[in-house]
VOGU-3710 file (C-alpha; in Angstrom, 3 decimals, decimal comma):
1> msrlkslenl> -15,669/-62,096/-59,022  -14,734/-62,491/-56,158  -14,497/-66,306/-54,896  -17,915/-67,097/-52,675  -19,408/-70,582/-51,859  -23,083/-70,101/-52,333  -26,558/-71,294/-50,765  -26,905/-72,383/-54,085  -24,018/-75,338/-54,137  -25,263/-76,723/-50,866
11> eiknkrvvir> -27,598/-79,517/-50,194  -30,014/-78,236/-47,828  -33,232/-80,644/-47,671  -34,705/-81,091/-44,413  -31,551/-78,547/-42,872  -32,242/-75,352/-40,938  -31,125/-72,928/-42,701  -30,397/-69,312/-41,036  -30,305/-66,805/-43,660  -28,967/-63,309/-42,351
21> edfnvpmkeg> -31,371/-60,724/-43,897  -31,291/-56,617/-44,135  -34,893/-55,856/-43,315  -33,685/-52,733/-41,924  -36,206/-50,821/-44,233  -37,393/-47,282/-43,425  -40,515/-47,144/-41,230  -43,295/-44,365/-40,017  -45,719/-44,496/-37,121  -45,114/-48,266/-37,192
31> rivndarila> -45,496/-48,825/-40,997  -43,195/-50,026/-43,269  -42,237/-46,454/-45,781  -40,563/-48,573/-48,490  -39,625/-52,329/-48,636  -37,310/-52,854/-51,524  -34,874/-54,657/-49,161  -37,230/-56,993/-47,943  -38,345/-57,816/-52,143  -34,613/-58,273/-52,799
41> alptikyald> -34,679/-60,488/-50,202  -37,854/-62,884/-51,397  -35,747/-65,082/-53,999  -33,425/-66,247/-51,399  -36,061/-67,431/-48,921  -38,234/-68,936/-51,682  -35,439/-70,901/-53,051  -34,671/-72,352/-49,733  -38,242/-72,939/-49,361  -38,438/-75,057/-52,717
51> kgaavilish> -35,366/-76,974/-51,724  -36,763/-78,310/-48,953  -35,144/-76,447/-45,821  -36,855/-74,893/-42,465  -35,868/-71,191/-42,617  -34,690/-68,871/-39,789  -34,313/-65,125/-40,918  -32,348/-62,842/-38,903  -32,365/-59,042/-39,206  -31,553/-55,980/-37,119
61> lgrpqegvyd> -34,094/-52,748/-37,678  -33,442/-49,099/-36,374  -30,526/-48,779/-34,141  -32,657/-49,625/-30,628  -30,778/-49,788/-27,595  -28,607/-52,682/-27,188  -30,108/-55,589/-25,417  -33,323/-53,579/-24,369  -36,541/-55,172/-26,203  -38,046/-51,545/-27,865
71> eaytlapiae> -41,750/-51,921/-29,305  -40,839/-49,089/-31,362  -38,427/-51,825/-33,661  -40,245/-54,808/-33,698  -39,482/-57,096/-36,501  -43,290/-57,937/-36,208  -44,665/-55,646/-39,705  -41,666/-57,536/-40,882  -43,192/-60,716/-40,674  -46,394/-59,718/-41,617
81> rlshylkhhv> -45,404/-58,158/-45,108  -42,861/-61,482/-45,821  -46,033/-63,248/-44,834  -47,962/-61,480/-47,324  -45,389/-61,639/-50,164  -44,781/-65,172/-49,540  -48,258/-66,276/-49,163  -46,536/-68,268/-46,434  -46,996/-67,767/-42,481  -44,151/-66,075/-41,194
91> tlikdwhhgf> -43,607/-66,819/-37,155  -42,004/-64,065/-35,602  -40,203/-65,551/-32,750  -39,084/-63,452/-29,690  -36,912/-65,746/-27,448  -34,999/-67,482/-29,890  -31,353/-67,766/-27,921  -31,675/-71,700/-27,255  -33,359/-72,968/-29,584  -36,782/-73,472/-30,974
101> tispgqvalc> -38,898/-76,325/-32,877  -38,941/-75,294/-36,380  -39,998/-78,167/-39,262  -38,845/-78,050/-43,258  -41,080/-75,671/-45,105  -42,039/-73,397/-42,077  -39,907/-69,266/-42,094  -39,218/-68,019/-39,042  -38,114/-64,575/-38,613  -36,241/-64,165/-35,120
111> enirfslget> -36,919/-60,683/-33,536  -34,721/-57,430/-33,870  -31,368/-58,906/-33,684  -30,159/-55,599/-32,003  -32,299/-55,850/-28,826  -29,973/-58,858/-28,171  -26,560/-58,038/-26,422  -23,632/-57,628/-27,819  -24,583/-58,039/-31,367  -22,504/-54,836/-32,644
121> andeilsqhl> -19,762/-56,205/-30,319  -19,428/-59,551/-32,078  -19,931/-60,965/-28,582  -18,609/-64,718/-28,818  -21,606/-66,195/-26,659  -24,233/-64,237/-29,293  -22,300/-65,878/-32,124  -22,636/-69,517/-31,000  -26,563/-68,644/-30,428  -26,911/-67,601/-34,216
131> adlgdvyvmd> -24,708/-70,608/-35,448  -26,581/-73,202/-33,055  -30,014/-72,154/-34,565  -29,433/-74,411/-37,452  -27,018/-76,403/-39,866  -26,284/-73,676/-42,266  -25,390/-70,129/-41,778  -26,237/-67,903/-44,745  -24,660/-64,430/-45,206  -27,296/-62,368/-47,182
141> afacahraqa> -27,304/-59,157/-46,088  -24,892/-56,873/-48,436  -25,511/-54,015/-46,613  -23,782/-54,850/-43,718  -21,093/-57,025/-44,923  -18,938/-53,908/-43,980  -19,726/-54,849/-40,521  -17,994/-57,484/-37,912  -20,944/-58,186/-35,850  -22,485/-61,506/-34,334
151> stygaltqak> -25,278/-62,178/-36,816  -23,246/-60,417/-39,895  -19,440/-62,221/-38,911  -19,061/-64,329/-35,307  -22,453/-66,572/-36,713  -19,983/-67,037/-39,818  -16,790/-68,391/-37,919  -18,897/-70,261/-35,317  -21,142/-72,149/-38,028  -20,659/-75,768/-38,798
161> eacagpllca> -21,692/-74,579/-42,369  -21,346/-71,071/-43,755  -22,057/-69,765/-47,587  -22,946/-66,471/-49,180  -26,611/-66,259/-50,273  -27,848/-65,226/-53,892  -28,304/-61,526/-53,280  -25,026/-61,367/-51,467  -23,867/-63,373/-54,403  -25,141/-61,006/-57,042
171> evqaldrall> -24,420/-57,831/-55,129  -20,876/-58,527/-55,615  -21,050/-59,794/-59,141  -22,757/-56,321/-60,203  -19,754/-54,251/-58,529  -16,969/-56,426/-59,532  -18,305/-55,826/-63,027  -18,644/-52,212/-62,538  -15,145/-52,052/-61,254  -13,058/-55,100/-62,282
181> tierpflaiv> -14,081/-55,785/-66,190  -14,718/-52,143/-66,760  -16,215/-51,238/-69,975  -15,245/-47,582/-71,065  -15,893/-44,429/-70,853  -17,145/-45,375/-67,205  -18,767/-42,022/-65,671  -19,543/-42,078/-61,952  -21,827/-39,676/-60,075  -21,465/-39,164/-56,837
191> ggakvstklt> -24,056/-36,439/-54,754  -24,674/-36,074/-50,941  -24,020/-33,342/-48,709  -20,703/-33,781/-47,863  -17,480/-34,406/-49,283  -16,087/-35,259/-45,909  -18,186/-38,716/-45,774  -17,707/-39,465/-49,638  -13,840/-38,299/-49,451  -12,217/-41,681/-49,781
201> vleallakvd> -14,721/-42,831/-52,764  -13,897/-39,602/-54,840  -10,761/-40,229/-54,402  -10,636/-44,042/-55,461  -13,300/-43,518/-58,047  -10,793/-40,741/-59,575  -8,326/-43,681/-60,055  -10,487/-45,709/-61,984  -13,181/-43,480/-64,311  -13,000/-41,533/-67,416
211> hlivgggian> -15,262/-38,847/-65,638  -17,149/-38,034/-62,471  -20,148/-35,678/-62,102  -19,970/-34,739/-58,305  -23,468/-33,218/-57,205  -25,463/-31,396/-54,116  -23,299/-29,921/-51,377  -20,248/-31,875/-52,505  -20,300/-29,784/-55,707  -21,031/-26,867/-54,344
221> tflaalghav> -17,075/-27,606/-51,995  -15,509/-27,907/-55,483  -17,386/-24,607/-56,611  -15,939/-22,762/-54,051  -12,342/-24,388/-54,628  -12,610/-23,050/-58,354  -13,514/-19,796/-56,405  -17,001/-19,091/-57,117  -19,660/-17,824/-54,909  -21,675/-20,147/-53,090
231> gcslyepdlv> -23,654/-17,869/-51,193  -25,332/-19,456/-48,292  -25,082/-23,349/-49,569  -24,549/-26,079/-47,838  -20,435/-26,662/-48,170  -17,460/-27,198/-46,375  -14,984/-24,466/-46,229  -12,317/-26,611/-44,261  -11,840/-29,267/-47,044  -11,738/-26,117/-49,511
241> plakkllssk> -8,010/-26,923/-49,712  -8,287/-30,793/-50,529  -11,091/-30,477/-53,120  -8,365/-27,791/-54,912  -5,675/-31,235/-54,717  -9,082/-33,427/-56,291  -9,547/-30,630/-59,375  -9,014/-32,759/-62,229  -10,140/-32,438/-65,903  -11,847/-36,041/-64,984
251> illpidvvva> -14,633/-34,122/-62,539  -17,765/-32,333/-63,672  -19,019/-29,422/-62,384  -22,266/-27,526/-62,479  -22,007/-24,799/-65,013  -25,702/-23,253/-63,955  -27,454/-23,715/-60,834  -31,193/-23,658/-59,007  -31,257/-21,574/-55,903  -33,515/-20,340/-53,571
261> telsatakav> -33,917/-18,269/-49,878  -35,051/-21,113/-48,683  -35,458/-24,876/-48,270  -39,318/-24,970/-48,027  -42,030/-27,136/-50,232  -43,192/-23,145/-50,865  -40,074/-22,073/-51,739  -39,252/-19,883/-55,294  -36,954/-21,719/-57,547  -34,659/-19,664/-59,445
271> tksleeikpe> -32,444/-20,743/-62,396  -28,671/-18,788/-62,033  -25,692/-18,751/-63,331  -22,424/-19,419/-61,404  -21,534/-15,603/-61,508  -25,099/-14,298/-60,466  -25,135/-16,160/-57,416  -25,961/-13,856/-54,139  -25,091/-14,001/-50,509  -28,337/-14,918/-49,821
281> dkildigpkt> -29,061/-17,848/-52,314  -28,747/-21,548/-51,586  -27,899/-23,856/-54,466  -30,337/-26,532/-54,142  -30,208/-28,651/-57,672  -28,405/-28,480/-60,864  -30,196/-26,638/-63,682  -30,938/-27,098/-67,592  -27,654/-26,843/-69,318  -25,709/-28,482/-66,393
291> ialyqsyiak> -28,613/-31,311/-67,162  -27,644/-31,074/-70,826  -23,910/-31,368/-70,071  -24,384/-34,720/-68,194  -26,555/-36,065/-70,206  -24,291/-35,621/-73,040  -21,618/-37,744/-70,983  -23,845/-40,753/-69,346  -25,487/-41,101/-73,525  -21,635/-42,001/-74,478
301> artivwngpv> -20,590/-43,421/-70,869  -20,603/-47,949/-71,288  -20,211/-48,321/-67,612  -22,214/-45,501/-64,747  -22,011/-46,088/-60,940  -24,399/-43,608/-59,305  -24,369/-43,098/-55,624  -26,284/-39,871/-54,215  -29,009/-36,965/-55,465  -27,654/-33,801/-57,491
311> gvfeypafaa> -30,405/-32,001/-55,587  -32,789/-31,605/-53,183  -35,092/-33,959/-54,844  -37,643/-34,408/-52,150  -39,367/-30,842/-53,383  -40,639/-31,074/-56,412  -39,223/-27,645/-57,520  -35,366/-28,706/-57,155  -36,093/-32,396/-58,472  -35,482/-31,507/-61,994
321> gtkniaesia> -31,458/-32,778/-61,847  -31,656/-35,456/-60,255  -34,845/-37,213/-62,074  -33,137/-35,815/-65,482  -30,043/-38,186/-64,251  -32,410/-40,693/-63,164  -34,225/-41,230/-66,262  -30,839/-40,886/-68,519  -29,232/-43,734/-67,001  -32,456/-45,991/-67,234
331> assafslagg> -32,613/-44,559/-71,207  -28,613/-45,377/-71,586  -27,428/-48,977/-73,017  -24,451/-48,639/-70,808  -23,903/-51,340/-67,647  -25,870/-49,061/-64,703  -25,134/-49,740/-61,240  -27,078/-47,640/-58,288  -26,995/-47,935/-54,578  -27,698/-45,779/-51,510
341> getlsaieny> -30,934/-45,167/-49,711  -31,445/-41,486/-51,195  -30,931/-43,027/-54,452  -32,824/-45,622/-54,272  -35,628/-43,664/-53,269  -35,092/-41,172/-56,317  -35,361/-44,197/-58,575  -38,611/-46,009/-56,982  -40,074/-42,438/-56,909  -39,672/-42,331/-60,849
351> hlndkisyis> -40,287/-45,744/-61,462  -37,057/-47,117/-62,874  -36,504/-49,928/-60,861  -36,071/-52,402/-64,063  -34,530/-50,290/-65,889  -31,457/-49,739/-64,067  -28,828/-53,033/-64,254  -28,397/-53,507/-60,926  -29,662/-51,853/-57,546  -27,574/-52,048/-54,802
361> tgggafleyl> -29,443/-52,645/-51,267  -26,184/-50,854/-49,432  -25,383/-48,116/-48,127  -22,132/-47,723/-46,162  -21,019/-51,232/-47,864  -21,634/-50,066/-51,286  -19,300/-46,878/-50,526  -16,755/-49,227/-48,997  -16,615/-51,539/-52,029  -16,272/-48,447/-54,301
371> egkslpaiel> -13,237/-47,502/-52,201  -11,397/-50,592/-52,874  -11,886/-51,875/-48,764  -11,989/-55,395/-47,900  -15,256/-55,898/-46,405  -15,203/-58,738/-43,202  -18,601/-60,948/-43,965  -17,369/-61,497/-47,570  -13,635/-61,739/-46,797  -14,624/-64,532/-43,851
381> lqqra> -16,932/-66,423/-46,600  -13,824/-66,354/-48,852  -11,801/-67,841/-46,622  -14,401/-70,761/-45,762  -15,062/-71,117/-49,425
//
């Protein structure tokens, strides 16, 4: 495992502990739609409180114009939800830049860090303000570890003492277990819309896995590379030559599909073989024969990494593929690691959270770690360990 100094290695009683979490949760009309990332952060916050620290939380939410307060992106709903789960009042601090009073046993949440000018540019002055808030600066937001920003990198360099939080340590440990201490057969499942966004992930995984299932629009591009008609399905014609180069016996592709002539809640879903696809068809899910094929590989696997649905699971008519894949992974005795926003939504939809070995809170960071890239925050924490 990557060497990291953890919060659990430090004496924090009566200290001000600043924790960078990731509370960038989906919102709709000011309400939290999915609070998985808040729930994931709770053990770290509770640990710091139990050890007698004053806890100061930092996070971003959405993509507001930097340096401008915008009510639509306030962390007030996050503070309220945290107060509910912790059974402990969490104070939202809007003007925190020059410090504020907080006592051991109290929790403060600083307003959206992206309201502060210089966050994304890793501004030195903002980084210093963040570091000066406490005695210890804790990076616990794995989902942001691939960004060298003021709250995820700069503050770690300026802090008197810096360490990783338990959540970040657990994320790295799970990824290292899947990628470094591989128990075979090793199966990866990568879905999503475009090959272009996951090309380097596919290349990196092909070098490590025994088999790679591709789904969604990614699969359509590979099917086109094999010479199959894909109708008016989402695919990337310009990447067909590259898909041809990547094709190997490791890659598992659909042998039948579910199509419709439109994507809507009322669309008529029809199962077809690859040879039956017409110009007006959109491929929106995998068919029953493909589900059975993929399930046979999932059943044999000892390590499974999953990122991205294999169909448009938001519509019931096109959800069978993703649902069956998710349930098969959950039923498997393999070490299973899932990550990415849509993947997490699917797992929650089918109430399988406690049946996946580890669910990563990361999206972009998860993919970059799978690629073998060095994540700036983790690299810095290793240097400061």
